[in-house]
C-alpha positions in Angstrom: 37.4 174.6 -30.6 35.0 174.5 -33.5 34.6 178.3 -33.3 38.3 178.8 -33.3 38.7 176.6 -36.4 35.9 178.4 -38.2 37.5 181.8 -37.3 40.9 180.7 -38.6 39.6 179.3 -41.9 37.4 182.3 -42.6 40.1 184.8 -41.9 42.7 182.8 -44.0 40.2 182.9 -47.0 39.7 186.7 -46.7 43.5 187.5 -46.8 44.3 190.1 -49.7 47.8 188.6 -49.8 48.4 184.9 -49.4 51.8 183.6 -50.2 52.7 179.9 -49.8 56.4 179.5 -50.8 56.3 175.8 -50.2 54.7 175.4 -53.6 57.9 176.5 -55.4 56.0 179.4 -57.2 56.5 183.0 -56.8 53.5 185.3 -56.8 53.4 187.7 -59.7 53.2 190.7 -57.4 56.6 189.9 -56.1 59.9 191.2 -57.7 63.0 189.1 -57.0 66.6 189.9 -57.7 70.0 188.6 -56.9 73.1 189.7 -58.8 75.2 186.5 -58.3 75.5 184.3 -61.3 75.3 181.2 -59.1 73.7 180.6 -55.8 72.8 177.1 -54.4 69.9 175.5 -52.5 68.8 171.9 -51.8 66.4 170.8 -54.5 63.4 168.3 -54.3 65.7 165.4 -54.8 67.8 166.4 -51.8 70.9 167.5 -53.9 72.9 170.8 -53.9 71.5 172.6 -57.0 72.4 176.0 -58.5 70.1 179.0 -59.3 71.3 181.7 -61.7 71.0 185.4 -61.5 67.6 186.8 -60.3 66.2 183.2 -59.9 64.5 182.5 -56.4 65.6 179.5 -54.5 63.0 177.1 -53.0 64.9 175.0 -50.5 64.2 171.5 -49.3 65.1 169.3 -46.3 68.0 167.1 -47.5 66.8 164.0 -45.5 63.0 164.2 -45.7 62.9 166.2 -49.0 60.1 168.3 -47.4 59.8 171.8 -48.9 61.2 174.6 -46.6 60.0 177.6 -48.7 61.8 180.5 -50.2 65.4 180.8 -49.1 66.5 184.4 -48.3 70.1 185.2 -47.6 72.4 188.1 -47.3 75.7 188.5 -49.0 78.4 185.9 -48.0 81.9 185.1 -49.3 83.5 181.7 -49.2 87.0 182.2 -48.3 88.1 178.5 -48.9 89.7 178.3 -52.4 89.3 175.2 -54.6 86.2 174.0 -52.6 85.3 171.2 -54.9 88.6 169.8 -56.2 90.8 170.2 -53.1 93.7 170.4 -55.5 97.1 169.4 -54.0 99.2 170.4 -57.0 98.1 173.9 -57.8 101.0 176.3 -58.2 99.3 179.4 -57.5 99.2 179.2 -53.7 95.7 177.9 -53.5 96.7 174.1 -53.2 95.4 171.9 -50.4 98.3 170.1 -48.5 98.5 166.4 -47.7 100.8 165.2 -45.0 100.9 161.6 -44.1 97.5 160.9 -45.8 97.2 159.7 -49.3 95.1 162.4 -51.2 93.3 160.4 -54.1 90.0 160.6 -55.7 86.9 158.2 -55.9 84.2 158.4 -58.5 80.9 158.5 -56.7 77.5 160.4 -56.6 78.4 163.8 -55.2 76.2 166.0 -53.0 75.1 167.9 -56.1 73.8 164.8 -57.7 76.4 164.3 -60.4 78.8 161.6 -60.8 82.3 162.7 -60.4 85.5 162.5 -58.4 85.3 163.1 -54.7 88.5 163.9 -52.8 89.5 160.8 -50.9 91.7 161.2 -47.8 93.0 157.9 -46.6 95.6 156.3 -44.3 96.2 152.7 -43.2 97.7 153.6 -39.9 99.6 156.4 -38.2 98.7 160.0 -38.3 98.8 163.0 -40.7 96.9 165.9 -41.9 94.9 167.4 -44.9 94.7 171.2 -44.9 93.7 174.2 -46.9 96.1 176.9 -48.1 96.3 180.0 -45.8 93.0 181.8 -45.5 93.1 185.5 -44.5 90.7 186.5 -41.8 90.0 189.3 -39.5 90.9 188.9 -35.6 88.0 188.7 -33.0 85.5 187.8 -35.7 83.0 184.9 -35.9 83.3 182.5 -38.7 81.8 179.1 -39.8 83.8 176.3 -41.3 81.8 173.6 -43.2 82.1 170.8 -45.7 80.3 167.7 -46.8 81.9 164.4 -45.8 81.2 160.6 -46.2 83.0 158.0 -44.4 84.4 155.4 -46.9 85.3 152.7 -44.4 87.7 154.2 -41.9 87.6 153.9 -38.2 88.3 157.6 -37.0 88.9 161.1 -38.2 89.2 164.6 -36.8 88.9 168.1 -38.2 90.5 171.4 -37.0 90.9 175.1 -37.4 94.4 176.3 -37.0 95.6 179.9 -36.0 98.6 180.3 -38.4 99.5 183.7 -36.8 100.0 182.1 -33.3 100.7 178.5 -34.3 97.9 177.0 -32.3 94.4 175.4 -32.6 91.3 177.4 -32.6 89.0 174.3 -33.1 90.2 170.7 -32.6 87.4 168.1 -32.9 88.7 164.5 -32.4 87.1 161.1 -32.0 87.6 161.4 -28.2 86.2 165.0 -28.1 83.3 164.9 -30.5 83.4 161.6 -32.4 83.6 163.3 -35.8 83.1 159.9 -37.7 79.7 159.5 -36.1 78.7 162.7 -37.9 79.3 161.1 -41.3 77.5 157.7 -40.9 79.7 156.0 -38.4 82.7 153.8 -38.5 83.0 151.6 -41.6 80.0 153.2 -43.2 80.4 152.9 -47.0 76.9 154.1 -48.0 76.3 157.1 -50.3 75.1 159.2 -47.5 76.8 162.7 -47.4 76.5 164.9 -44.3 77.4 168.6 -44.1 79.5 169.2 -41.1 80.1 172.6 -39.7 81.6 174.6 -36.7 81.5 178.0 -35.6 84.5 179.7 -34.2 85.9 183.1 -33.2 89.3 184.2 -34.4 91.6 185.3 -31.3 93.1 188.6 -30.9 95.9 189.1 -33.4 94.7 186.3 -35.7 94.9 187.2 -39.5 95.5 183.9 -41.0 94.1 180.3 -40.7 94.3 176.8 -41.9 91.2 174.5 -42.1 91.5 170.7 -41.9 88.8 168.3 -43.0 91.1 165.6 -41.5 94.0 166.0 -39.0 96.3 163.9 -36.9 94.2 161.1 -35.4 95.9 157.7 -35.5 94.1 154.7 -36.9 92.5 153.8 -40.2 91.1 156.8 -42.1 89.1 156.7 -45.3 87.2 159.8 -45.9 85.4 161.5 -48.8 85.1 165.3 -48.8 83.3 167.9 -51.0 82.2 171.5 -50.8 84.5 173.2 -48.3 83.4 176.6 -47.1 84.7 179.3 -44.6 82.5 182.3 -44.2 82.0 185.1 -41.8 78.9 184.8 -39.6 76.5 181.8 -39.6 76.3 178.9 -42.0 74.7 179.7 -45.3 74.1 177.9 -48.6 77.2 176.7 -50.4 79.3 178.9 -52.5 81.6 177.1 -55.0 85.1 178.5 -55.5 88.0 177.6 -57.7 91.3 179.6 -57.6 89.7 182.6 -55.9 87.2 183.3 -53.2 83.6 183.8 -54.4 80.8 185.8 -53.2 77.0 185.3 -53.3 75.0 188.5 -53.5 71.9 189.0 -51.3 68.4 187.9 -52.2 65.8 190.7 -52.5 62.2 189.7 -52.6 59.8 192.7 -52.7 56.3 194.1 -53.3 57.0 197.5 -54.7 53.4 198.6 -54.8 51.4 198.0 -51.7 48.1 198.7 -53.4 48.4 195.3 -55.3 48.1 193.6 -51.9 45.2 195.6 -50.6 47.4 197.5 -48.0 45.5 199.5 -45.3 47.7 202.2 -43.7 45.2 202.6 -40.8 44.9 199.0 -39.8 46.0 195.5 -40.7 47.2 192.1 -39.6 50.3 190.2 -40.7 51.0 186.4 -40.5 54.1 184.7 -41.3 55.6 181.1 -40.8 59.4 180.8 -41.0 61.9 178.0 -40.5 65.1 178.1 -38.5 67.2 181.2 -39.3 70.9 181.6 -39.1 70.9 185.4 -38.7 69.5 185.5 -35.1 70.8 188.9 -34.4 68.9 191.2 -36.8 67.4 188.9 -39.4 63.9 189.9 -40.5 61.0 187.9 -41.7 59.5 190.9 -43.4 59.7 194.7 -43.5 57.1 197.5 -44.6 59.0 200.6 -45.7 58.6 203.9 -47.4 59.9 204.4 -50.9 63.0 206.0 -49.3 64.3 206.3 -45.8 64.0 204.1 -42.8 62.2 206.4 -40.2 58.9 204.6 -40.7 58.7 200.8 -40.6 56.8 197.8 -39.5 58.8 194.6 -39.2 59.6 191.3 -37.5 63.3 190.9 -36.5 66.0 192.2 -34.3 64.8 190.0 -31.4 61.1 191.1 -31.5 58.1 189.5 -33.1 56.6 192.9 -33.9 58.3 196.1 -34.1 56.7 199.4 -35.2 58.9 202.4 -36.0 57.3 205.8 -36.5 58.9 209.2 -37.3 62.3 207.7 -36.1 61.3 206.2 -32.9 59.9 202.8 -31.8 56.3 203.0 -30.7 55.9 199.2 -30.2 58.2 196.4 -29.7 56.2 193.3 -28.8 56.9 189.4 -28.4 60.2 187.5 -28.8 61.8 186.5 -32.0 63.1 183.0 -32.0 65.9 181.4 -34.0 63.9 178.2 -34.5 60.8 177.7 -36.6 57.9 179.9 -35.5 54.5 181.3 -36.5 53.7 184.8 -35.8 50.4 186.9 -36.2 50.7 190.6 -35.5 48.0 193.4 -35.8 48.4 197.1 -36.1 46.1 200.2 -35.7 46.7 203.5 -34.1 47.3 203.0 -30.3 46.4 199.3 -30.7 49.2 196.8 -31.5 49.2 193.0 -30.8 51.2 189.9 -31.4 50.8 186.2 -30.8 53.8 183.8 -31.3 53.4 180.0 -31.9 50.0 179.9 -30.1 51.1 181.9 -27.0 48.8 184.4 -25.4 48.5 187.7 -27.3 50.7 190.7 -26.1 49.5 194.2 -26.6 50.6 197.7 -26.7 47.8 200.4 -26.7 49.9 203.5 -27.3 51.7 204.6 -30.4 51.2 206.5 -33.7 51.2 204.6 -37.0 54.3 204.9 -39.4 53.5 207.1 -42.3 54.1 206.7 -46.0 54.6 203.0 -46.2 54.9 201.9 -49.9 56.7 198.6 -50.2 57.2 195.3 -48.5 60.4 193.2 -48.5 60.2 189.6 -47.6 63.0 188.1 -45.6 65.2 191.1 -45.3 65.7 194.6 -46.5 68.0 196.1 -48.9 68.0 199.3 -46.6 69.8 197.3 -44.0 72.6 194.9 -45.2 72.4 193.0 -41.8 68.7 192.4 -41.8 68.5 189.5 -44.2 66.6 186.4 -42.7 69.3 183.7 -43.3 66.7 181.0 -43.7 63.5 180.1 -45.3 59.9 181.6 -45.2 57.2 179.2 -45.8 54.0 181.4 -45.6 53.2 185.0 -45.6 49.6 186.4 -45.3 48.0 190.0 -45.0 44.6 191.1 -44.0 43.6 194.8 -44.4 41.9 194.9 -41.0 42.9 194.4 -37.4 41.8 190.9 -36.5 40.7 190.0 -33.0 43.2 188.8 -30.4 41.6 185.4 -30.2 42.0 185.0 -34.1 45.8 186.0 -33.8 46.4 183.3 -31.3 44.3 180.8 -33.3 46.4 181.5 -36.5 49.6 180.7 -34.9 48.6 177.5 -33.0 
């Protein structure tokens, strides 16, 4: 054990690139861009904060306030209009509709830390609904409906996604089916705790329009505060504010454009990374080494594998299993000598395969060369050594 600890410390100290994104500081060798004028994240106080154009986002756990690292997301569009104000009197077709419920406001501390009016949905008894305007969608496509909620003293509530095209429910979560109130602090909770509620759904064949309901048709007392509605294609991402139109957050691009600044060795090397849970589990990448142009030579983590090596247009190594949950991965490369260890597991090797040529840049958490390859989550640590470390050290690094 002592020998293992010594090897881990020694090799960590000799890394030519050591990035700890939980410090909230971006290394000067990294270039970061994002075209959006506003993108949000959870700040160190647990509030939804905004970052402007080309400013990296260092995310935090909203409950423990622990730093989660650098947030890297691909492009996403919030299709739910008037996401903050839930305006019921707009005359441009973007209004939210209250039927049966009283749609008022309550001044309180909002999820973004400001003091302002939250939309308050209440009813003393009976049933009703509070829904969006019609949202245009694509049939047979996966979406995520989310919003922040806080119970303000009611006994039950329910949320829904409705297929306007067919006149039927796609999602219908009620107290009996999923006890929705328990997700926002329990019955009669009047604390200041906000919870982001979300549900994934797939639009049926022929569905081109939906309504989303933060509250719908349960009988009994309802008193609910809501904020930050979002409907987006794919998985849950950071909040994108809207007013009378949909809004799009552009992708985050974090790169080292000159590999010589990190001591890159084209003949052999070792890569370590530590990432949190990701929403893009299909193709989301923790990193990619690429040429200046083209994609026929790459080294990356993602697309289901902990290490993929792509040389002259063909995979020469695909090792280990990528996970949607948090994981640590150490991967080594050299000609006919590839290895990977995931979260302390035994090293998996491949002893055949040429090295990719002409690698010149590194992308962290995604690749502009592949729009679907963005991480959709946070990366905590990334390290690089310009040598092929021993298998025992790979396993030690990830334990």
